[in-house]
TORKOL-137388 format. One line per field, with one value per residue: y, z, x of N, C-alpha, C, CB in turn. Coordinates in steps of 0.05 Angstrom, whole numbers, m for minus. Glycine has a CB too. Layout:
<pts>
n.y: [Y | ...]
n.z: [Z | ...]
n.x: [X | ...]
ca.y: [Y | ...]
ca.z: [Z | ...]
ca.x: [X | ...]
c.y: [Y | ...]
c.z: [Z | ...]
c.x: [X | ...]
cb.y: [Y | ...]
cb.z: [Z | ...]
cb.x: [X | ...]
</pts>
This chain:
<pts>
n.y: [m439 | m383 | m339 | m341 | m315 | m319 | m343 | m315 | m261 | m248 | m239 | m248 | m260 | m292 | m304 | m255 | m240 | m214 | m242 | m301 | m346 | m355 | m387 | m388 | m418 | m400 | m390 | m423 | m414 | m449 | m443 | m421 | m372 | m351 | m319 | m294 | m268 | m226 | m183 | m125 | m146 | m156 | m189 | m211 | m203 | m206 | m245 | m287 | m296 | m312 | m362 | m389 | m393 | m439 | m477 | m463 | m417 | m349 | m286 | m219 | m160 | m93 | m99 | m151 | m221 | m274 | m342 | m399 | m466 | m530 | m587 | m650 | m681 | m639 | m573 | m510 | m444 | m392 | m334 | m279 | m228 | m166 | m157 | m208 | m240 | m293 | m327 | m388 | m423 | m477 | m513 | m528 | m544 | m529 | m548 | m572 | m525 | m497 | m531 | m528 | m475 | m474 | m510 | m483 | m429 | m424 | m433]
n.z: [m269 | m228 | m237 | m289 | m348 | m398 | m392 | m350 | m351 | m404 | m438 | m492 | m507 | m538 | m584 | m602 | m617 | m583 | m548 | m548 | m588 | m636 | m680 | m716 | m758 | m765 | m820 | m840 | m793 | m749 | m708 | m676 | m675 | m626 | m615 | m564 | m552 | m503 | m480 | m448 | m412 | m391 | m393 | m332 | m321 | m278 | m238 | m275 | m293 | m244 | m235 | m283 | m277 | m250 | m289 | m324 | m357 | m352 | m379 | m372 | m389 | m395 | m444 | m462 | m444 | m442 | m443 | m435 | m441 | m420 | m440 | m428 | m472 | m505 | m525 | m518 | m536 | m506 | m520 | m495 | m500 | m477 | m496 | m502 | m543 | m565 | m580 | m595 | m600 | m629 | m648 | m706 | m705 | m692 | m653 | m616 | m598 | m575 | m533 | m505 | m489 | m458 | m418 | m391 | m386 | m384 | m398]
n.x: [757 | 757 | 791 | 808 | 834 | 811 | 758 | 731 | 750 | 748 | 791 | 831 | 889 | 924 | 893 | 883 | 935 | 967 | 997 | 1037 | 1078 | 1130 | 1175 | 1238 | 1282 | 1350 | 1382 | 1440 | 1465 | 1461 | 1424 | 1364 | 1313 | 1268 | 1207 | 1175 | 1119 | 1091 | 1051 | 1068 | 1104 | 1171 | 1236 | 1265 | 1325 | 1364 | 1343 | 1338 | 1390 | 1414 | 1388 | 1404 | 1459 | 1473 | 1475 | 1515 | 1560 | 1543 | 1530 | 1511 | 1478 | 1447 | 1421 | 1418 | 1420 | 1465 | 1478 | 1517 | 1499 | 1503 | 1471 | 1459 | 1499 | 1505 | 1522 | 1491 | 1481 | 1448 | 1414 | 1381 | 1333 | 1306 | 1255 | 1231 | 1249 | 1290 | 1350 | 1371 | 1429 | 1462 | 1430 | 1388 | 1339 | 1274 | 1238 | 1271 | 1298 | 1255 | 1244 | 1294 | 1289 | 1242 | 1259 | 1301 | 1285 | 1232 | 1162]
ca.y: [m423 | m355 | m319 | m348 | m291 | m322 | m348 | m295 | m232 | m246 | m229 | m269 | m248 | m308 | m302 | m227 | m236 | m200 | m263 | m325 | m350 | m367 | m395 | m388 | m428 | m379 | m404 | m424 | m405 | m469 | m428 | m415 | m348 | m353 | m295 | m298 | m244 | m224 | m155 | m111 | m161 | m157 | m209 | m204 | m215 | m212 | m271 | m310 | m301 | m327 | m389 | m403 | m395 | m466 | m494 | m456 | m389 | m329 | m258 | m203 | m128 | m84 | m103 | m179 | m244 | m295 | m364 | m425 | m486 | m558 | m603 | m677 | m678 | m618 | m546 | m490 | m416 | m380 | m305 | m270 | m199 | m154 | m157 | m234 | m254 | m312 | m342 | m413 | m432 | m504 | m530 | m513 | m556 | m510 | m561 | m574 | m499 | m490 | m549 | m517 | m451 | m483 | m523 | m465 | m402 | m428 | m431]
ca.z: [m252 | m227 | m247 | m317 | m365 | m420 | m384 | m333 | m358 | m434 | m452 | m511 | m515 | m558 | m607 | m612 | m628 | m564 | m535 | m565 | m597 | m661 | m682 | m742 | m760 | m776 | m843 | m838 | m765 | m729 | m689 | m679 | m661 | m617 | m607 | m543 | m547 | m480 | m480 | m422 | m396 | m399 | m379 | m308 | m326 | m255 | m230 | m294 | m290 | m220 | m240 | m303 | m268 | m241 | m312 | m344 | m356 | m357 | m381 | m374 | m388 | m396 | m470 | m464 | m425 | m457 | m426 | m448 | m426 | m429 | m437 | m436 | m486 | m524 | m515 | m528 | m528 | m504 | m519 | m488 | m502 | m458 | m510 | m504 | m564 | m556 | m599 | m584 | m617 | m625 | m662 | m724 | m701 | m678 | m630 | m596 | m589 | m558 | m511 | m488 | m478 | m436 | m394 | m375 | m382 | m375 | m421]
ca.x: [771 | 748 | 812 | 817 | 833 | 792 | 731 | 719 | 756 | 742 | 814 | 842 | 916 | 935 | 878 | 887 | 961 | 983 | 1014 | 1042 | 1105 | 1135 | 1202 | 1248 | 1309 | 1367 | 1395 | 1469 | 1475 | 1457 | 1410 | 1334 | 1302 | 1242 | 1195 | 1156 | 1103 | 1075 | 1047 | 1072 | 1123 | 1197 | 1252 | 1280 | 1354 | 1377 | 1332 | 1343 | 1420 | 1419 | 1378 | 1420 | 1487 | 1477 | 1478 | 1535 | 1569 | 1523 | 1537 | 1485 | 1480 | 1419 | 1411 | 1413 | 1430 | 1476 | 1486 | 1526 | 1488 | 1508 | 1447 | 1470 | 1526 | 1501 | 1527 | 1474 | 1484 | 1422 | 1415 | 1354 | 1330 | 1284 | 1227 | 1222 | 1263 | 1311 | 1364 | 1384 | 1450 | 1471 | 1411 | 1371 | 1311 | 1258 | 1226 | 1292 | 1303 | 1232 | 1247 | 1314 | 1279 | 1223 | 1274 | 1317 | 1273 | 1203 | 1144]
c.y: [m394 | m335 | m324 | m324 | m292 | m324 | m326 | m265 | m227 | m233 | m254 | m261 | m265 | m306 | m276 | m221 | m221 | m217 | m285 | m327 | m360 | m371 | m395 | m397 | m405 | m394 | m401 | m417 | m427 | m459 | m423 | m390 | m356 | m325 | m301 | m273 | m246 | m196 | m145 | m124 | m161 | m178 | m197 | m216 | m222 | m241 | m293 | m317 | m318 | m356 | m404 | m407 | m423 | m484 | m486 | m425 | m371 | m301 | m242 | m174 | m118 | m89 | m135 | m197 | m264 | m318 | m388 | m448 | m514 | m575 | m631 | m673 | m657 | m591 | m526 | m464 | m402 | m349 | m295 | m239 | m191 | m158 | m187 | m251 | m270 | m326 | m364 | m425 | m460 | m523 | m514 | m526 | m538 | m523 | m566 | m546 | m491 | m507 | m537 | m491 | m457 | m493 | m502 | m437 | m404 | m424 | m403]
c.z: [m252 | m236 | m275 | m333 | m387 | m411 | m369 | m341 | m388 | m448 | m467 | m522 | m539 | m585 | m619 | m622 | m607 | m547 | m553 | m571 | m624 | m662 | m711 | m742 | m776 | m795 | m841 | m812 | m743 | m704 | m698 | m664 | m653 | m608 | m589 | m539 | m522 | m473 | m451 | m405 | m408 | m383 | m355 | m310 | m300 | m243 | m250 | m294 | m268 | m223 | m262 | m296 | m258 | m264 | m330 | m340 | m366 | m358 | m386 | m374 | m393 | m423 | m475 | m444 | m445 | m437 | m441 | m429 | m438 | m420 | m447 | m448 | m506 | m512 | m533 | m519 | m530 | m501 | m515 | m491 | m486 | m470 | m511 | m526 | m553 | m580 | m586 | m605 | m612 | m636 | m685 | m725 | m682 | m654 | m609 | m584 | m570 | m532 | m492 | m475 | m455 | m412 | m378 | m371 | m372 | m400 | m425]
c.x: [763 | 767 | 821 | 813 | 814 | 764 | 717 | 726 | 754 | 766 | 825 | 868 | 927 | 918 | 880 | 915 | 977 | 1001 | 1018 | 1071 | 1108 | 1165 | 1211 | 1276 | 1326 | 1385 | 1426 | 1482 | 1475 | 1444 | 1380 | 1328 | 1275 | 1232 | 1171 | 1142 | 1086 | 1073 | 1051 | 1093 | 1150 | 1212 | 1264 | 1308 | 1367 | 1370 | 1340 | 1373 | 1425 | 1412 | 1396 | 1447 | 1492 | 1485 | 1501 | 1543 | 1548 | 1535 | 1511 | 1492 | 1451 | 1407 | 1404 | 1427 | 1442 | 1485 | 1496 | 1517 | 1494 | 1485 | 1455 | 1495 | 1526 | 1506 | 1508 | 1483 | 1458 | 1423 | 1386 | 1354 | 1306 | 1256 | 1217 | 1235 | 1287 | 1324 | 1378 | 1404 | 1458 | 1451 | 1396 | 1343 | 1295 | 1244 | 1246 | 1299 | 1279 | 1235 | 1271 | 1303 | 1261 | 1237 | 1288 | 1306 | 1247 | 1186 | 1132]
cb.y: [m426 | m348 | m319 | m371 | m284 | m347 | m373 | m300 | m224 | m229 | m216 | m274 | m248 | m337 | m308 | m207 | m220 | m185 | m273 | m325 | m367 | m349 | m422 | m361 | m457 | m363 | m393 | m406 | m381 | m482 | m402 | m438 | m322 | m373 | m278 | m308 | m239 | m240 | m148 | m110 | m189 | m129 | m220 | m214 | m195 | m192 | m269 | m302 | m277 | m316 | m387 | m388 | m376 | m477 | m493 | m461 | m385 | m330 | m253 | m208 | m116 | m55 | m92 | m187 | m258 | m285 | m372 | m425 | m482 | m570 | m592 | m692 | m703 | m620 | m539 | m496 | m402 | m391 | m293 | m280 | m189 | m123 | m145 | m233 | m235 | m333 | m325 | m434 | m415 | m510 | m542 | m510 | m586 | m498 | m585 | m586 | m480 | m496 | m578 | m512 | m435 | m505 | m545 | m462 | m386 | m408 | m453]
cb.z: [m259 | m200 | m229 | m329 | m376 | m437 | m368 | m304 | m348 | m439 | m432 | m533 | m489 | m548 | m602 | m589 | m655 | m546 | m509 | m592 | m579 | m684 | m671 | m753 | m774 | m753 | m871 | m858 | m756 | m722 | m684 | m669 | m679 | m594 | m630 | m519 | m570 | m456 | m491 | m405 | m392 | m398 | m396 | m283 | m342 | m236 | m228 | m324 | m287 | m197 | m250 | m328 | m245 | m227 | m328 | m373 | m372 | m336 | m404 | m350 | m412 | m391 | m490 | m490 | m405 | m475 | m411 | m451 | m422 | m417 | m453 | m454 | m500 | m536 | m517 | m522 | m544 | m481 | m545 | m458 | m530 | m453 | m540 | m507 | m584 | m536 | m615 | m576 | m615 | m597 | m641 | m753 | m688 | m696 | m637 | m609 | m612 | m573 | m521 | m505 | m498 | m446 | m404 | m387 | m405 | m351 | m419]
cb.x: [797 | 742 | 837 | 802 | 858 | 798 | 730 | 729 | 785 | 716 | 836 | 823 | 938 | 937 | 851 | 881 | 960 | 965 | 1003 | 1027 | 1119 | 1125 | 1205 | 1245 | 1309 | 1383 | 1384 | 1478 | 1458 | 1483 | 1425 | 1316 | 1302 | 1239 | 1188 | 1167 | 1086 | 1086 | 1020 | 1045 | 1114 | 1209 | 1275 | 1265 | 1373 | 1370 | 1302 | 1334 | 1436 | 1403 | 1349 | 1419 | 1494 | 1452 | 1452 | 1523 | 1593 | 1502 | 1559 | 1465 | 1502 | 1417 | 1432 | 1421 | 1406 | 1498 | 1463 | 1559 | 1460 | 1534 | 1423 | 1451 | 1535 | 1474 | 1558 | 1447 | 1504 | 1409 | 1428 | 1345 | 1327 | 1289 | 1229 | 1194 | 1271 | 1299 | 1383 | 1361 | 1473 | 1475 | 1391 | 1383 | 1312 | 1237 | 1214 | 1317 | 1306 | 1204 | 1254 | 1341 | 1264 | 1204 | 1296 | 1342 | 1273 | 1195 | 1122]
</pts>
């Protein structure tokens, strides 16, 4: 691909630690925190709120977006912050939290 950031532009954000993600189960909270590092990018809460409103109740302000999402028979509370951090309440399983994030927010 001629536009590939790695092959053509020699940018390696994931290897340099400027992009990537990590997850941490929050002890005793039935929640997982995801840190989605993407240098120079912030969450567009207005667009995301409109998209998530189809799946549940959404509250948004300048500091965070919170959505209650029913996925099959399970209820999740998704809290997003402008810097890319997310807390998914309703599971302590990091792989499920990443899956919920990917499904509703994107990878």
